[in-house]
N, C-alpha and C positions, 0 to 999 in steps of 0.2 A: 393581174400580174402576168407578165409574159414569160413563157417557158422557152428560153433559148437553149438549145442543146449543144451548140458549138460556138462558144463565145469568141474563140480565136478567128473563126471564119466570119462571124458576124462583125467583128472589129475590122477585119480586112475589107469588108464590103461597105461599112458605114462610118468608120471613125473619121473625125475631122481633125486636121493637123494645123488649123489656123490658131493664132493667139489672140483673137479678137472677140471671143465669146463674152457675153455680158454687155456692158455699155461703153461706148467710146464716142468722142467728139471728132468730127472730121468736116473741115471746110464749112464751119458754121452750122452743121447739122448734128443731131444726136442719133446715133445708130444703136440698135438693139439686136443681139443675136443670141439664140439659145439652141442647144442640141437635143433633139428628141426624135429619132428617125422613125419610130412607130406611131407617133401621134398623127391623128387625122386632121387636127387643126390646133393652132396656138394663137393666143390673143395677148396683147399688151394692155395692162390696166394702169392708168395714171391717176394719182391721188395728190391732194394738197398737203396731206399730213401722214405721219407714220402710223396712225391708228384712227379709227372712227369712220363714220359714214360721210366721206368726202370725195367720192369718185369724180374725176374730171371727165374721162372718156375711156372707152375700150376700143382698141384698134386691132383688126385681124393682121396676122403676120403671114408673110409669104414664104413658102417652102423653097429652099435653095438646095444645093448639092450636099451630099453626105449627111442628110438629116438635120441640116441647119435651117432655122426659121429666122426671118429677118423683117424688120420694119425700121423706118427712120422718120424723125421729126425734122422739119425744115427750120429748126431753131435750136439754140443751146438751152436745154430744159433744166438748167441748174436749179437745185433745190426742190425739184419735183420728186415724189415718191412713186414707186412702181412695183408691180408684180406681173407674173405670167400666169395665164390659165391654159392648161394642157387638156386637150380633148382626145379621147381614145375610142376607137370603134364608133365614132359619131354619137356617143352616149355618155361615157364617164368623163366628168370634168373635175379638174383639180386646180385650184388657185393657190399659188405659193410664191415665196420670195425667190429671186434669181440666185442659184447656187454660186454664181460668180460675182454677186453684189459686193462692192468694196466699202459701202457705208449703208447704214440701215437706220430705221426709226426705232422708237422705244420698243423694247422686247423683241426686236428682230423679225417682225412680221412682214415688213415691206422694205425693199431696197430704196436707197436715196441716191439721186444723181448729183455727184459732187465734182467740182474741179479740184482735184486733190492738191494741186499746186497752191491754191488759195488757203489751204489749211496749214501751210508751213509757218512755223514761228519765225520771228526775226532772227537772222543768222543761220537758219537751217541749211541754206545752200552752201555755206562755207564750213559747216560742221563736218568733221571727219571721224571715222572710226578709229579707236585705239588699235595699234598694230599688235598682232599675236602671231609670231612666226611659227610656233608649234603649239598644239593643244597641251603639250606637257608643260608649257610655260604658264598655263592658266591655273588659277585657284577659283573654283566656281562656288557661288553662294546662292542657295535657293531661297527665294522670297515669294510670299503671297502678298499681293498688293494691299489687301485689307489688314492682314496680320501686322504689316510693317509699321503702321502708324495709328491704328484705331484706339489703342489703349491711352488712358489719360496721362500716362507717364511719358508719352512720346515727345511732348513739347510742341507738337504740330497744332496750328490753329484749328478750331473745331470744324470749320468749313472745308478743310483739306484732309481731315482724318479719313483713312481708308480709301483715298483717291489717288489717281495718277499724280496729282499735283504735290502730294506729300514728298515725293522723291526729289523735288526741286528745292525744298526748303533747306537752308543752312543755318547754323548757329543754334540748333535745337539741343537741349540738354535735359537730363534728369539729375538735379543737383550738379555734381562735377562730371558726370558721365555723358559723353556725346551720344546722341541718338540719331537714328535714321541716316540721311546721306552722310553726315559727318562721321557717323559710326563706320559706315562702309569704307570711307577713306582711311580712317584710323586703323581699322583692322588690316588693310592691305590686300584685300581680295582683288582679283583682276576682272571677274565677270559676275554679274547678277543674272541668275536664271529665274525668270518670272513664271510662276504657275500660270495656267491659262489666262490670257487676257483677250482672246478672241471672244466673240459673242456667244455666251452659253445660256442654257435654257432655264435654270432653276432659281434664279433670283429675279424678282419682279422689279424691273427698272423704273416703273412708274411710281414706286413707293420707296424713294431713297432713304427715308428715315425709319422704315420698318426694320425690325431686327430680323435679318435673314443672312444666310451665309452659305457659300459652297466653294470647294476648291476650284471647280470649273471644268471637270472632266466629263462634261455633258454637252457636247458640241451642238450648236445651232447653226451659226454662220461662220465659216472658217476665215473669211477675208475681212470680216467686220470686227470691230472692237466691242468689248463689254461695256455697256452703258452705265452700270452701277458704279464704275470707277471714275465716272466723269462728273463734273460739277453740274452738268445739265444734260441728263439722258434724253431729253426731248429734241436736242439739237445735234444732229449727226456729225456736223463738222467739229463740234466742241470736243468730243472724245478723241477724234483724230489729232487735233491740235495739241491737246493736253498730253497725249501719249508721246507725241514727238518732242514735247518739252521735257518729259521724263527722260527720254533717250538722250537728248542733247545735254541735259544736266549731268547724267552719268558719264557720257563721253568726254565732256569737258574736264572731268575729274579722273580720266584715264581708266574708266570702268566700262567694259563691254556689256551688251545686253543680249541674252539668249532667250528665245521664245519657246515655251513648252507647247508643242503641237500634238493634236489628238485626232489624227486622220484614221485611226483604226476602227472607229465606230461612230455612229450618230446617236444623239440622245433619243430622238424619235426614230421609229422604223417606218411603218406605213404612212405616218404623218410627217415624215421628214421631207424637206424640199427635194432631196435627191430622188426619193421614191416617187413623189408626185410628178416629177418631171420626166421620169422614165421608170415605171414600176418594174422592180425586179432586177434592174441592171447593176446598180451601184453597190448592192449588198450580196454577200455570198449566201448560198443556200445548200443544204445537205441533199442527199439522195432522195429524201422524202419530200423535197420541194419546200420545206420550211426554212425560215431564216436560221442560219447557223449562229452560234453565240460564242465565238472564240474570245471575245472581249470580256465575257461575264457581265455585260451590260445590256444584253438583249439582242445584239446583232454584231456583225463585223463587216467592214467594207471590203470591197474587192479590188485591191491594188493591182491584181493581175489582169483586170479588165482595162483595156487600153484607155478608155476615156476617163476612168477614175484615176489612173496613173497620170494622165495628162493634166487632170484637174489638180492633183497634188503638186505637180511640178510647177504649173502656172501659179498656184497659190503661194508656194514657197518663194518663187522668183519675185512675185509682187510684194510680199511681205519684206523680203530682204532689201529690195530696192527702195520701196516707198518709205520704210521706217528705218533704214540704215542699220538693220539688225546685225549682230555679230555671230549668230549661230542659232541652231535649233536642237531641242531635246525632243525625241520622239517617244510618246507614250505607247506602251505595248508594241514596240517595233517588231517583235516576233510574229505579229500577224501580217506584216507586209512581206511580199515575196522578195527574194534576194535580188532578182533582176531589177525590180523597181528601185530598191534601195541603192544599188550601184548606179543606176541611171540618174537618180536624184543627186548623188555625190558628183557625178560628171557635170550635171547642169549647174550645181552650185559652184564648182570649180571654174566654170566659164565666167561666172559672175565675179567671184572672188575666192581663190583657193584657201584663203585664211578663215573663211566661215567655218565655225565649229559645227560638227554633226555627230550626235550620239543618241543613244536611246536604251530602252529596256529590251533585253534579249530574251524575252519570254512573253507569254500570252496569259489571258485570264480564263481560258477554257479551251476546248478542243475545236480545231478548225478542220473543214473538209479538205483543205490543201495539204499535200504531203509535207511532213515536217522538214524533210531535207531540202525543200524549196523555199522555206521561210527563214527570216532573219533571226533565228534563234542563236543564242550565245554559242552553242556547240557547233554551229556552222560558221563561226567567225572568220575563218581563213578565206571564205568566199566573198567577204565584204570587208577586207582588212583596213580600209580607209575610214571606217565608221566606228566610233567609240561605243562601248557597252558598259552598263553598270556592273560592277564587280561584286556580286553577292557572295562570292567565296570569301574574300577578305572581310566583308561585312560581318558574316556569321563567325568567322575565325576570331575576330577581334572581340565581339560582344556576346556571342552565343547565338543560337538559332533564333531567327526573327519570329517564328510562329509558335515558339514555346517560351513564354515570358520568364520561366524559371531557369532556362538553359544558360549556362555560363560560357564565357569565351576566354580567350587568352588573358585579357586584362583583369578578369574577375576570378582567375584561379584555375581555369580549365586549360592546362598546358598541352593537352592532347591535340589541340588545334594547331600546334606549332608548325607542322609541315605545310599545311594550307597557308598559314600566315607567311612563311618564308616565300612561298610561291607569289603571294601578293606583293611582298617587299621587292621582289625581282621583276615586278611589272607583269606577272602572269604569263611571261614568255619562257621558252626553254632556257635552262641554265645548267651549266656543266656540273655544278655541285648538287643539283636537285633532281637527278635523272629519274629516280624511282619514287619520289615523294609526291603524294597527292596529285596524281596525274589529271584528275578532273579539274583541278585548279590551274592547270597549264593550258590556257585556251587562247591567249591573245596572239595575234599575228605580229604586232609590235606593241611596245609599252604605251604608245599613243592611243591604243584601243581600250585601255583599262581605266575606267572611271571609278576611282576608289572612294568608298564612303562607308560610314557606319551609322548614319542618320539621314533621313529624308522626310518629306512631308507625310508619307504613310508609315504605318507601324509606330511602335513606341519611340519617343525620343531616346537618345542614349542615356540621358540622366534618369528618365523614368524606368528604362530597362534595368539599369544598375540598382535602382531603388527596390525593384522586385527581386532580381536574381542574386543580388548581394545585400539583401536586407539585414543579414546578421553582421555585416561589416559596419564600421563607424562612418559617419559622414566624411571625415577627413580621408579615410581609405577610399571611399567611393569617388571623391574628388581626384585622388591620385589615379584611380582607374580611368576616369574620364580623360585626364590629361595624357595618360599613356596611350589611350585609344587615339586621341588627336595626333599625337606624335607619330604613331604608326601610319595613319592615313595620310598625313601631310608630308612625311618624309619617304614614303614608299615611291618606287618608280611607277609612273603612270600619271594620272590626273586627280588631284584631291578635290573632293566635293563635300561641302558643308551645308547644313541648313541654318537659316536665320535663327539666331539665338542659341545655337549649339555651343557657341563660344562663351556663353555665360550661363550654362546649365539650364537650358530651356526645358520646361515641363508643360505637359498638356493635361491639367486636372479635369476630371470629368464630373459633370453634374449628374448625380444619381436620380433616377426616377423614384417617385414616391413608393415606398415599400421595399426597395432593393437594399439589402444589407451591405454595407461597405466592407471590402477586404483589401489586401495589399495589392491586388491586380486591378479590380474594377474602378478604383479611384483615379486611374489614369486612362486616357483615351489612346487606343491604338489605331483608330480609323476615324479621324475627326473631320471627314469630308463635308459634313453639314452641321457640325457642332457649333454652338454659339461662340461669341467673342470670349466668353469666360474661359473657354478651352483653348482657342486658337490664337488669341491676341498675344503678341510679344509684350511682356512686361519689362519695360526698360529699367525699372528700379532693380531688377535682378542683375542687370549689368553692374550697376553701382555696388550692389551687395556682393557680387562675385568678381570684382574687378581684377583680382589676382589670377583667376582662371582666364578671363579675357586677355590679360597681358601675356599669359603663357601662349595662348593661341596666336596672338599677334607676333610674338617672338618666333614661333614655329614657322609662320608664313614668311617672315623676314629671312630666316635661315634658308628656307627653300628657294626663295626668289633671288637671294644673293649668291647662291652656290649652284652652278649649272650641273654639278655631279648628281644632284637630287632630281634632275630633269632630263635624264638621258632619253633620246628620241628613238633609238633603234635597239633591237635585241642584240645586235653585234656590239654596240657600245655597252650594254648591260653585261654581256658575257666578258667583255674585256676589262671593265672598270669596277665591277662589283664582285667582292669576295666575302663570303661568310667566314667568320673567324671561329676558331676552336676555343670555346670558353670553358670546356670541361663539363658542360651541361647543355645538352641540345636545346633545352627550353629557355635558357638564358641567351637571348639572341643578340649577336653583335655582328656587324659587317663593316668592311672597309670599302670606300669609294676612292679611287685614285686614277689620276691621269697625269700628264706631263706638267700640269699647272698646280695641282692641289691634291691633298690627301685628307679625307674625313673618316672618322670612326663614329658609328652610331651604335648605341647599346640599349636594348629594351629588357628591363628586369620586371617580370611579372610576380616575383616572390615577395612575401611580406617581410623579408629580411634583405639587407644589403648584399650585393654580390660584387666580386672582384674581377676586373678585366686587366689583362696585360696589353699595354699599347705597343704597337710595332716600334721599330727602331726610329729614333729621332726625338725631337722636342715638340710637344703639343701644347695647346691651351684649350680650356673649356669654352667651346663655342655656345653651348646651351646646357644649363643645369636644370635641376628639377623645378626651379622657379622661373625658368626661361631667361635667366641672366647669363651674361658672358663674363669670363674671368681670364684675362690675358697673361696671368702668371704662368711661366713655363712649367710644364710637368712632363714626366717620362716614367716608363716602367709600369708598375701596378697602380690602378686607381679604383676607387669604390664607386659603385652605382647604387644609389639609395633604393629602399624598398619601393616596389610598384612605381617605377619611374623610367624615363628615357634620358639619355645624355648624348651629347654630340661633342666630339673633340676634333680640332683642326691642327694639322701639322704646321709648325712655324718654319717659314722659308729661311734658308741660309744656315 
């Protein structure tokens, strides 16, 4: 491992600014380029298959400028598999996949040379992205590919269960309840955020019928797709074609696709393709020379090193263009330096300014880079065009995430109300909230606030309520769940839901032999490698909780049909949003008004009804506790039922 003392100077002397690393076809030839400035020799290895003893030949590569090694074949070598072997100090040799590989064989050990155009499904060239003028217009729905369809209640044919192809199926039901793609359309969400679909390390693709599972936050090959989601993991073109069909199916139904990217660490460290191609360059190290672990996963990548930054940019541009993606969610974005994050936003804007970009504004451990240089949430004003997950509103709504017993606003802890109001106002400065919960006023614009109370990690909202509100009745917990949904979906910013949250998704845990069950350990809070028993979405629960689903659907419709719930700037929030005096600071009500419309929203966390006085004029109930609308004119004082939300709209004229 090389000990470079000044990476900035090293990058100035050795960085390569071309966009042709990896494999490309030119004038009937296949060209290979890789960057490794301290290697003493590099070789290209060609194979007939993605695994096994089938070497065709090994060719020496020629060193060019700025540490680039080059060789070309005088033919189009489509369908051939390849690796590089890097030699250092004329003794240490490492064979590995090309970090720029765009397709790979089973389990990602060898790259595959593909003409990507030939993987396009019929109609791909004419398929367009759904338009999203502002991220505040989005309603994001997080899905894991396997969770989506693997359960027997999904209605998906067995050969498509847990695969990309499940997203293309229509007409699937459990009894009278639509499932899978038809469910997404019925709910009314605008974007699906897929948990990692790049090639990850911990599922053996060669055994597709073996019971195995992972979320996918264990990156192996960033530009290749995960083979376990394909109908034929042995065929590199198949996974590409089937993923494009998934995207085309969602796009045809007006749903955008967001890819979850995990550039902050690699699953392997010294065995990773990055380390083998240039030991020590792509990962950060502490003062002791050891790999730092800001991800909590064994290492962290060095986005501040120019060639890793360029790799990230190249990768994102390839994924956005090749797969017509609509945005990216960055895992542990707090490990990436702010300069890199802003450059990525600039580069995505050149491609399409409408591409969404947001991430986690925290890390999983301590990084050797100064925290004021990293994309942490508290530095948000330095990268204001990039969204961040709003953990403030999350914990205000349902209680502290890392204490299962902690209560939030919806479960009776009204002490979180100041933080909650900050979240309702999009986490931007507001003239009525000057001294309230300053730590929750962090967003540069409401477009930066990704509001949520449930995601793939930690307890589901329904499981959290089962623990923290265990002494309440099921009916009361359902009211809490619906109130939480109303706050998240109607707050300024961007609402984010997890698949199945809209019908009380639970993640039951299989207890190891000898472990005594209690009210906490029967639910999984970290199901990253748990079996389908825990992670699969049970579509019968939609049928059984259809009233809850219909309420979520109604909330989304209210948001999408009323621009006042989707204000894009802090100036608009300051001008249009006013918190009302209800006589009780914890009974939250606010008015949204512009020249076209006036809306009143009220959130009652109490187990008794509360009374609110409507402003002057005639109103109608736009959304009641069942999600229904009643156009009968009302004015003056109205009741808000226990643990519920209501929305009223002024009648024009």
